[in-house]
N, C-alpha and C positions, 0 to 999 in steps of 0.2 A: 666367272669373275665376270663376264658378261655374253650379250649374244650376238655382236656384230662388234665388227673392228672400228676404231672411231679414227675418224678423217683424220688425216694428219696435216702439221701446218709446219715452214719452214721454220728451221733450228735458229733457237737463239740462247744466248745468254740465261742460264738459270731454267732452260727448261727442264719437263721432269715427265714421268712416263712411267706405265705398268704394263705388262704383258701382253695387255689389246690395244696399245696406243703407240704411236712412234717408233723411236729405236728398241723400245720391247718387243713390238707386235713382229719383229723381224726375227729377236730368239725364238717367239712360239713356231715360225715362218720354219727356221730350221730344226727346231726340234718337231715336227711335221714332219718333216720329211726324213729324219731319223726314225720315225714312225713307220713313216713307211716301206723303207730299207728293213725292218726288224721285222716285217709280216710275211706271210706265205712260206711255202714247203722249203724254200732254200733260202732265206734268208744274209743277205748280204752284212749284217749289222745286228746285235745283240743288245739294245737299250730296251729292256723290258718297261721301263718308266716313262719314254716319252709320250706313251700313245694316252695316258694318264693323265698327265701333265698339260695336253695339250686336251683334252677332252672338258679338263678342270677348268681351263681355263675360258673355254666357250665360245671362240668365234666360228662362226660356222664356215666359215673358206674354208679353217686349216682340219674342222673335223668332216669335211667334204673330202677333202684333199686325201686323209687319212683313209676313210671309207674307200675311197677308187673311184668317185663321183665325179672329180676334177679331170685325174690324169687319162679317163674311159675315154670321157671326149673331147682329147685334145688332139689334132695332129702331132705324128712324130717329128715335122718338119716343123714346127712351133717352136723348139726349143725346149719345149716341158712336156716329152714323150715321157712314161713311167719308169723307162729303162734309161734317160738322162736325166733324170731327177736323184733316181736310186744311186746310180754310177757315179753323180759330181758328190754326193754327201757321202757315200761310204768314202772315197778317196780323201775327201776331207778329215773324215774323224777316225779313220786310222790313222793318219798323218801325227793327228794331236794326240789318240791312242797310244802310241808307240813309241811317243816322243817322252810319255810320263811314265811309261816301261819301261823304256833304255835308261831314262833316269834314275830310275827307283832301283834297277838292277846294279848301276852302279854308284851307290850308295848316298844319294841324293834324296835327301827326308821330308822335306819341304817342298810343297807343291802350291803354286799359286792361278788361280782361275781368275782373268781381270776379266770385268762385265760377265760373269759366270752366265747372268741370263737360269735358260732350263736344262743348263749341262747336269748333268748326273754321272759323271765320271767318277765321283767323289762315292757314290754307290755301287759302282759296275768293275773299277778294275781291281785288278788283284795287288793292292800295293799292300807291301811290306808291312810287320809289324812295327811301330812306332813312328810312321810316315804319317805328315797331319796336312790335312788338305784344305787349303785359304782361300772362302769363295768372296770376291766382292763384287757388289751390284746396287743398287738403290734398292732402300729399305724395303719397299712394297714387294719388290721382285723379291728380295730373300725372304721375306716374312709368308709370300702366298707359297713360292717353293718349298718351303722349311714342312710348312705347315700341311699342303697336299701330300708330299711325303711320309709325312709322319701319320697322317692319317690312311694311307694305302699302305704302312707297316712294311718300309723301307726301313733298310738299316745300313747306314754308310760303312763301308769296306776300309774306312781308315776314319783318321780321326778329323773331324769336319770342324773345324771352325770358321763362322760367317765373320764378313764385316761389310757391313751395311752402312753404305756410302758411297755417295757419287764421286766418281773418279776426277771430279774440278776442282771437288774438299782436298782436303790433308789426309789422303789416303792411306799413304807412308806412315804416319804417326799412329790414326786408326791400326792398321798393318801391326807395327809394332805392339802395339797394346794389346793385339788380339796373341799373341805370343810368338810373332818371328820373329827369329835371331837372325840378324845379319851379319852373324861373324859366322853362320856356318851355308854352305851352298845351298840354293833354290832353284826351281824350275820352275819357268813361270811363261805362263799360256795368256797371246792377245788373239783369240780366233775371233775372225770377222769383225774385226773393231776399227780398225786403223783408218778405214776409212768414213766411219763415223764419228772421225775426230778431225777439227781443223790444224792444219798443218804445226804452228807453236806447241799446241796442245802433244801431236803426237810426240816432237821433242824431246819436251817438258816430262811425259811420261818415258822415254828412252832414259833419260837423266834422274828419275827417280827410281825407275828400277838398276839402273846404276848405282846408285848411292847403299842402296838394299841389299844387294847384293856381293858375295864372297866369293872369292877364286873357284872357280870349276861350277860355279852357279851355269844354267841354259836357259834359254827363252827361241819359242817358236812363236811365229807368225807367220801371215801372209807373205808373201811377195807380190809388189804389185808393179806391172809393167805395161802399163796405157798405151805407150807410142802405137798409132797404127788405130785407136779406137774414133769414132769420130767423132764432134764433140756433142753431141747429143746423146753420147752411149746411153748415161743414166734414165732420159726421158723414152728412149729407144725398149729398156728393160722393165722399166716400172707402164709404158702402154703392153708391152705384152705378159707381164703379168696382171694387169687388167683386166685384160680378155681374158682371164680365166678365173676371175671373179673376185682377184684381192683386192684390198682397199687403200693399199701401201704405196706411198707416192715415197719411192724409192731417191727420187730424182731434188726433191725436198728435204731427206735425211742424209743425204752424203755431201761429205767437204769436200767441194771439187778444187781447180786449179793446183799449182806446183808447191812442190813438198821434197823435202830430201828424203832420198832414198835409203827405205830402213835400214839396208845393210852396209850403206857406206856411211851413215850415222853411226850406227853403232860399232865397226869398225874403228872410229872416230872417238870411240868411249872407250877400248881396248879388248873390244870382241873381235870374238875368230868367228867366222859366218862361213854356210854354205847353202845357197839355193836349190831346191830342187825343181826342176823344172816341172810343171803341168803333164807337159807330156810322161815322163818320167816318170812321176808321181800316178799317173792314172794308166801304165803301164806296166811299173810295178805290179797292180792290183790285178793285172790281165785283160782292162780293159783301152778302148782307143778314146784318147783326146776329143774331143769335141771340135768338131770342125769352125763351128761358127764363133768367132771371135769373140761376140756380142755374150755369151755364155762362159766363155771360158776366161775372161777378160784380156785379154789380150795376149797372144798368140806366147812371149813370153813372162806371161805368169804361172805363178808357182810356190811353192811352198819357202820360207826360212829358218834356220834353224844356229843359233851363236852360241857361243862358250866364250866363259870371261876367265882368261889366262890370271 
């Protein structure tokens, strides 16, 4: 796709991206981390498609990350050691993997991945027969991943239905047109998405999910508690990543400021919520949570699941 990540500009209404620019580049960064955690004699993850997808995108920094050229040269105290990167992405990936596996075990046969990026769950999870996985993202992102995985010979392990549309457009209508049945339970994930949405767009997203969800539907996303973080935490996080060669300006991509807490807002819409703290999520996987609050995005942040009664 490209040999270098394009410089980011501040978010604005109607902006777009591919997998080497803006928000799309963050999806490639996450896939690169999954690829790192899937390598070695004792890998923590098993995502065989992450590495070839990242290599196909072609951003030099992310390829260097996979090849070990970045993390081997870092200081363990920088927050970007090999261990930190692999454990963080392992906790995050296993949480959302387990969410889908458990929902499918309990009979949910519709799964929706919002802003799917380079997510490969439709290709690597053990979906029961009759399950449809819907992936929603920008048209260029959907086209690139679908074509690249087909060229690699990858076969989905469920019925995969792509919805090539921006979440700022009428994605609920597009999702229904793609086959989603709002009268049947659905499992939704919004992984690494909320901080890239303006506060009012986050509320609207939850409203639209609720309107499409039958009783028994489930939702998983991050639980963000930024209390205690410095005001310039996004700039500090950007500076850390740039010391390692990344050109992603997170401070320009995040939408900061006051917003409704996801748990409180969803409860007001009739969802029962449960929060898994980062500390407990790391412990569940046999890891210690990073002591650097900047890396963990606040000591009380973690993961949220919700069920619609």
